[in-house]
DSSP file (Angstrom, degrees, kcal/mol; ACC not computed):
  #  RESIDUE AA STRUCTURE BP1 BP2  ACC     N-H-->O    O-->H-N    N-H-->O    O-->H-N    TCO  KAPPA ALPHA  PHI   PSI    X-CA   Y-CA   Z-CA
    1    1 A K              0   0    0      0, 0.0     0, 0.0     0, 0.0     0, 0.0   0.000 360.0 360.0 360.0 133.9   18.7  -23.4  -56.0
    2    2 A I        -     0   0    0     37,-0.1     3,-0.1     4,-0.1     4,-0.1  -0.948 360.0-124.4-108.5 116.8   21.6  -21.1  -56.5
    3    3 A P    >   -     0   0    0      0, 0.0     3,-2.0     0, 0.0     0, 0.0  -0.206  36.0 -87.6 -61.2 150.3   24.7  -22.4  -54.7
    4    4 A R  T 3  S+     0   0    0      1,-0.3     3,-0.1     3,-0.0    60,-0.0  -0.302 116.5  25.9 -54.7 135.8   26.4  -20.1  -52.2
    5    5 A G  T 3  S+     0   0    0      1,-0.3     2,-0.3    -3,-0.1    -1,-0.3   0.407 107.6  93.4  87.4  -2.1   29.0  -17.9  -53.9
    6    6 A Q    <   -     0   0    0     -3,-2.0    -1,-0.3    -4,-0.1     2,-0.3  -0.809  55.5-156.8-119.2 162.4   27.2  -18.0  -57.3
    7    7 A T        -     0   0    0     -2,-0.3     2,-0.3    -3,-0.1    36,-0.2  -0.903   3.1-162.7-132.0 163.2   24.6  -15.8  -58.9
    8    8 A R  E     -a   43   0A   0     34,-2.0    36,-2.5    -2,-0.3     2,-0.1  -0.969  25.2-113.8-138.9 153.6   21.9  -16.1  -61.6
    9    9 A S  E  >  -a   44   0A   0     -2,-0.3     4,-2.1    34,-0.2    36,-0.2  -0.474  27.7-112.8 -84.1 161.4   20.1  -13.4  -63.6
   10   10 A Y  H  > S+     0   0    0     34,-1.4     4,-2.4     1,-0.2     5,-0.1   0.905 120.2  51.6 -56.5 -42.1   16.4  -12.8  -63.2
   11   11 A G  H  > S+     0   0    0      2,-0.2     4,-2.6     1,-0.2    -1,-0.2   0.878 105.8  53.3 -65.2 -39.3   16.0  -14.1  -66.8
   12   12 A E  H  > S+     0   0    0      2,-0.2     4,-1.8     1,-0.2    -1,-0.2   0.917 110.8  47.2 -62.0 -42.4   17.9  -17.3  -66.1
   13   13 A I  H  X S+     0   0    0     -4,-2.1     4,-2.0     2,-0.2     5,-0.3   0.936 111.7  50.6 -63.6 -45.6   15.6  -18.0  -63.2
   14   14 A A  H  X S+     0   0    0     -4,-2.4     4,-2.3     1,-0.2     6,-1.1   0.912 109.3  51.1 -59.1 -43.7   12.5  -17.2  -65.3
   15   15 A D  H  < S+     0   0    0     -4,-2.6    -1,-0.2     1,-0.2    -2,-0.2   0.867 112.0  48.0 -61.8 -36.5   13.7  -19.6  -68.0
   16   16 A Q  H  < S+     0   0    0     -4,-1.8    -1,-0.2    -5,-0.2    -2,-0.2   0.835 119.7  33.5 -74.4 -33.5   14.2  -22.4  -65.5
   17   17 A I  H  < S-     0   0    0     -4,-2.0    -2,-0.2    -5,-0.1    -3,-0.2   0.772 119.0 -64.5-102.3 -25.6   10.9  -22.2  -63.7
   18   18 A C  S  < S+     0   0    0     -4,-2.3    -4,-0.1    -5,-0.3    -3,-0.1   0.055  98.1  35.6-172.3 -77.5    8.2  -21.1  -66.0
   19   19 A C  S    S-     0   0    0      2,-0.1    -4,-0.2     3,-0.0    -5,-0.1   0.274  74.2-118.8-114.7   3.1    7.3  -18.2  -68.0
   20   20 A N  S    S+     0   0    0     -6,-1.1     2,-0.6     1,-0.2    -5,-0.1   0.855  71.0 133.2  57.5  34.1   10.3  -16.4  -69.5
   21   21 A S     >  +     0   0    0      1,-0.2     4,-1.7    -7,-0.1     3,-0.3  -0.841  33.5 178.8-121.5  94.3    9.3  -13.3  -67.4
   22   22 A A  H  > S+     0   0    0     -2,-0.6     4,-2.5     1,-0.2     5,-0.2   0.844  85.0  60.4 -60.1 -33.2   12.2  -11.8  -65.6
   23   23 A R  H  > S+     0   0    0      2,-0.2     4,-2.3     1,-0.2    -1,-0.2   0.909 102.6  50.1 -62.0 -42.6    9.8   -9.1  -64.3
   24   24 A A  H  > S+     0   0    0     -3,-0.3     4,-2.2     2,-0.2    -1,-0.2   0.893 110.2  50.7 -63.6 -39.3    7.7  -11.8  -62.6
   25   25 A V  H  X S+     0   0    0     -4,-1.7     4,-2.7     1,-0.2     5,-0.2   0.931 109.5  51.0 -62.8 -44.8   10.8  -13.2  -60.9
   26   26 A G  H  X S+     0   0    0     -4,-2.5     4,-2.3     1,-0.2    -2,-0.2   0.888 109.7  49.6 -59.9 -40.5   11.8   -9.7  -59.8
   27   27 A Q  H  X S+     0   0    0     -4,-2.3     4,-0.9     2,-0.2    -1,-0.2   0.905 111.9  48.0 -66.1 -41.0    8.3   -9.1  -58.3
   28   28 A A  H >< S+     0   0    0     -4,-2.2     3,-0.6     1,-0.2     4,-0.3   0.915 112.7  48.5 -65.3 -42.5    8.4  -12.5  -56.4
   29   29 A I  H >< S+     0   0    0     -4,-2.7     3,-1.6     1,-0.2    -2,-0.2   0.899 106.6  57.0 -64.2 -40.2   11.9  -11.8  -55.1
   30   30 A G  H 3< S+     0   0    0     -4,-2.3    -1,-0.2     1,-0.3    -2,-0.2   0.744 105.6  51.7 -62.7 -23.2   10.9   -8.3  -54.0
   31   31 A A  T << S+     0   0    0     -4,-0.9    -1,-0.3    -3,-0.6    -2,-0.2   0.429  78.9 120.8 -92.5  -0.1    8.1   -9.9  -51.9
   32   32 A N    <   -     0   0    0     -3,-1.6     3,-0.3    -4,-0.3    22,-0.1  -0.529  38.5-176.3 -69.9 113.5   10.5  -12.3  -50.1
   33   33 A P  S    S+     0   0    0      0, 0.0     2,-0.3     0, 0.0    -1,-0.2   0.545  75.3  53.9 -87.9  -6.6   10.3  -11.6  -46.4
   34   34 A V    >>  +     0   0    0      1,-0.1     4,-2.6     4,-0.1     3,-0.9  -0.577  62.1 167.7-128.3  68.8   13.1  -14.1  -45.4
   35   35 A A  T 34 S+     0   0    0     -3,-0.3     6,-0.3    -2,-0.3     5,-0.3   0.788  75.1  50.2 -59.6 -34.2   16.1  -13.2  -47.4
   36   36 A L  T 34 S+     0   0    0      1,-0.2    -1,-0.3     3,-0.1    -2,-0.0   0.790 115.1  43.4 -78.8 -24.4   18.6  -15.4  -45.6
   37   37 A L  T <4 S+     0   0    0     -3,-0.9    -2,-0.2     1,-0.3    -1,-0.2   0.842 127.0  31.8 -83.6 -36.6   16.4  -18.5  -45.8
   38   38 A V  S  < S-     0   0    0     -4,-2.6     2,-2.4    -6,-0.0    -1,-0.3  -0.882  92.3-145.7-118.1  93.5   15.5  -17.9  -49.4
   39   39 A P    >   +     0   0    0      0, 0.0     3,-1.5     0, 0.0    -3,-0.1  -0.313  35.5 159.5 -72.5  74.6   18.7  -16.2  -50.7
   40   40 A C  G >   +     0   0    0     -2,-2.4     3,-1.7    -5,-0.3    -4,-0.1   0.637  60.9  81.1 -70.4 -13.3   17.3  -13.8  -53.2
   41   41 A H  G 3  S+     0   0    0     -6,-0.3    -1,-0.3     1,-0.3    23,-0.1   0.673  80.0  69.5 -65.6 -14.0   20.4  -11.7  -53.0
   42   42 A R  G <  S+     0   0    0     -3,-1.5   -34,-2.0   -35,-0.1     2,-0.6   0.482  80.3  89.7 -82.1  -2.4   22.0  -14.2  -55.4
   43   43 A V  E <   +a    8   0A   0     -3,-1.7   -34,-0.2   -36,-0.2     2,-0.2  -0.862  56.4 166.8-100.6 124.9   19.8  -13.0  -58.2
   44   44 A I  E     -a    9   0A   0    -36,-2.5   -34,-1.4    -2,-0.6     6,-0.2  -0.701  40.0 -79.2-127.7 175.8   21.2  -10.1  -60.3
   45   45 A Q    >   -     0   0    0      4,-2.4     3,-2.0    -2,-0.2    -1,-0.1  -0.422  42.7-112.8 -76.2 156.9   20.6   -8.4  -63.6
   46   46 A K  T 3  S+     0   0    0      1,-0.3    -1,-0.1     2,-0.1   -37,-0.1   0.744 116.3  60.1 -65.1 -22.4   21.8  -10.0  -66.8
   47   47 A N  T 3  S-     0   0    0      2,-0.1    -1,-0.3     1,-0.0     3,-0.1   0.423 121.8-105.3 -84.4   2.8   24.3   -7.3  -67.4
   48   48 A G  S <  S+     0   0    0     -3,-2.0    -2,-0.1     1,-0.3     2,-0.1   0.288  78.5 130.9  94.2  -9.8   26.0   -8.2  -64.1
   49   49 A S        -     0   0    0      1,-0.1    -4,-2.4    -5,-0.1    -1,-0.3  -0.382  66.3-117.1 -74.4 160.1   24.7   -5.2  -62.0
   50   50 A L        -     0   0    0     -6,-0.2    -1,-0.1     1,-0.2     2,-0.1   0.789  39.1-160.2 -71.9 -28.7   23.2   -6.0  -58.7
   51   51 A G        -     0   0    0     -7,-0.1    -1,-0.2     2,-0.0     2,-0.1  -0.349  42.5 -30.4  74.8-165.6   19.7   -4.7  -59.4
   52   52 A G        -     0   0    0     -2,-0.1     2,-0.3     8,-0.0     3,-0.1  -0.296  52.4-169.3 -83.3 169.1   17.4   -3.9  -56.5
   53   53 A Y    >   -     0   0    0      1,-0.1     3,-2.2    -2,-0.1     4,-0.1  -0.891  26.7-133.7-160.7 129.5   17.2   -5.4  -53.0
   54   54 A R  T 3  S+     0   0    0     -2,-0.3     3,-0.1     1,-0.3    -1,-0.1   0.798 109.5  42.7 -54.3 -34.0   14.6   -5.0  -50.3
   55   55 A W  T 3  S-     0   0    0      1,-0.3    -1,-0.3    -3,-0.1     4,-0.3   0.217 127.5 -82.6-101.4  12.9   17.2   -4.4  -47.7
   56   56 A G    <>  -     0   0    0     -3,-2.2     4,-2.0     2,-0.1    -1,-0.3   0.159  32.9 -95.7  99.9 146.5   19.5   -2.1  -49.7
   57   57 A I  H  > S+     0   0    0      1,-0.2     4,-3.0     2,-0.2     5,-0.2   0.863 120.5  57.4 -63.9 -38.1   22.2   -2.6  -52.4
   58   58 A E  H  > S+     0   0    0      1,-0.2     4,-2.4     2,-0.2    -1,-0.2   0.888 107.4  48.5 -62.9 -37.5   25.0   -2.3  -49.8
   59   59 A T  H  > S+     0   0    0     -4,-0.3     4,-2.5     2,-0.2    -1,-0.2   0.916 111.8  49.5 -65.7 -43.1   23.5   -5.2  -47.9
   60   60 A K  H  X S+     0   0    0     -4,-2.0     4,-2.4     2,-0.2    -2,-0.2   0.935 112.3  47.6 -60.7 -46.9   23.2   -7.3  -51.1
   61   61 A R  H  X S+     0   0    0     -4,-3.0     4,-2.7     1,-0.2    -2,-0.2   0.911 111.6  50.7 -60.9 -43.4   26.8   -6.5  -52.0
   62   62 A A  H  X S+     0   0    0     -4,-2.4     4,-2.6    -5,-0.2    -1,-0.2   0.906 110.5  48.8 -63.1 -42.5   28.0   -7.4  -48.5
   63   63 A L  H  X S+     0   0    0     -4,-2.5     4,-2.4     2,-0.2    -1,-0.2   0.924 113.1  47.0 -63.4 -44.4   26.2  -10.8  -48.6
   64   64 A L  H  X S+     0   0    0     -4,-2.4     4,-1.6     2,-0.2    -2,-0.2   0.911 113.5  48.5 -64.7 -41.8   27.5  -11.6  -52.0
   65   65 A D  H  X S+     0   0    0     -4,-2.7     4,-0.6     2,-0.2    -2,-0.2   0.915 111.7  50.0 -63.1 -43.1   31.1  -10.6  -51.0
   66   66 A W  H >< S+     0   0    0     -4,-2.6     3,-1.0     1,-0.2    -2,-0.2   0.916 111.5  47.9 -62.1 -43.9   30.8  -12.7  -47.8
   67   67 A E  H 3< S+     0   0    0     -4,-2.4    -1,-0.2     1,-0.2    -2,-0.2   0.784 104.4  61.1 -68.6 -26.5   29.6  -15.8  -49.7
   68   68 A A  H 3<        0   0    0     -4,-1.6    -1,-0.2     1,-0.2    -2,-0.2   0.663 360.0 360.0 -74.7 -15.3   32.4  -15.4  -52.2
   69   69 A Q    <<        0   0    0     -3,-1.0    -1,-0.2    -4,-0.6    -2,-0.1   0.486 360.0 360.0 -75.0 360.0   35.0  -15.9  -49.5
């Protein structure tokens, strides 16, 4: 679980759950059909950039900004 207002990298998630495969985490996140229930927008690239998002980068940025308030 990633608390509201915080982010984790794909690699951090991979290290915590299994396989040290950030790519596998990215594929699973990309298949998430319920983004607000399973907040995949909180997962970013290790360099701090937002990475991809099924509903668009601007939506991801808006959700992260809203949660940071």
